[in-house]
C-alpha positions, 0 to 999 in steps of 0.5 A: 500499500506504501508503494501505491501511495508513492506511486500516486504522489509522484504522478501528481507531482509530475508537471510539464517538462522543459520542452513542453514549456518551451514550445507553449512559450514559443507559440505564445511568442508568435501569437503575440507577434501577429497580434501586435503587427495587427495593433501597429498596422491599425494604428499607422492606418488610423494616423494615415487616415487622420492626417488625410482627412485634416488635408481634405478639410483644409483643401476644401476650406480654401476652395470653399472660401475662394468660390464664395468670395469669387462668386459674389465678386464684382471684380477680381485682381491678381498681384504677383508677389515675387520670383518665388511663386507667391501670389496675392488675389484680391476680389471686391465682393458683396457683404453677407449682411442684410443691408447690400454692400461691398468689402475687400477679401484677399487670399495669399499663397505663401511660396516661402511658407507653403501656406494660404491666407486670407483677409477681409476688409471694408471696401475703403482701400486696396489690400496689400501683403504686410511688409512682414508677411501675412503671418499674425495679420491674416488668417491662416487657412492651410499650410502644406499647400503646394502647386499641383503636379504640373501647375506653376501657380496655386491661383490662375486668375482671369477677369471673371474667374480664379481657378485653383490647382493645388495640393495639400500634404499629408503624412506618409501619402500622396497629397490631396489635390484640388483642381477647381474654378470659381466664376463670378456671377456678374458681367460688368467687372468693377474693382474699385476701391479694393484694387 
């Protein structure tokens, strides 16, 4: 009977061998590696989606601002600011108040900053870029902006329209591209006193 008890105790004490333990640990490492890879890829994809969404929103903001200003404009004027590709577009546009009136609105593409700025003033004087640049004095619509592939400028201006061709940079992917044209509704352009 004592031999039988010793044999039962021995069977209960026997556990996993070192080889079995190493196999289980190896399988656990493989499973954790696969799960970790999925997690890292999902985080990377989420970041790409966020930056692309932000770039798309910024591009649409620029396009919408110019569409609204040019559609309600009575005149459009472009001022080339320099050899670096910076541009200033000024319009005389209708106000959005209950009483009819006019105001001056401008958009400035800074090639040095790769940014688009805007400003709105009363219709009393021409709009020019401040000597220190638009930072602080104008509203930043977006940075990371550059002319689209093949285009030399962000804005192409005629006496009745402003064509947009630009991209807004994203991290890890292609820029969000906008190609759009805004047309004036009026047939008799007048820009005074905005330009």
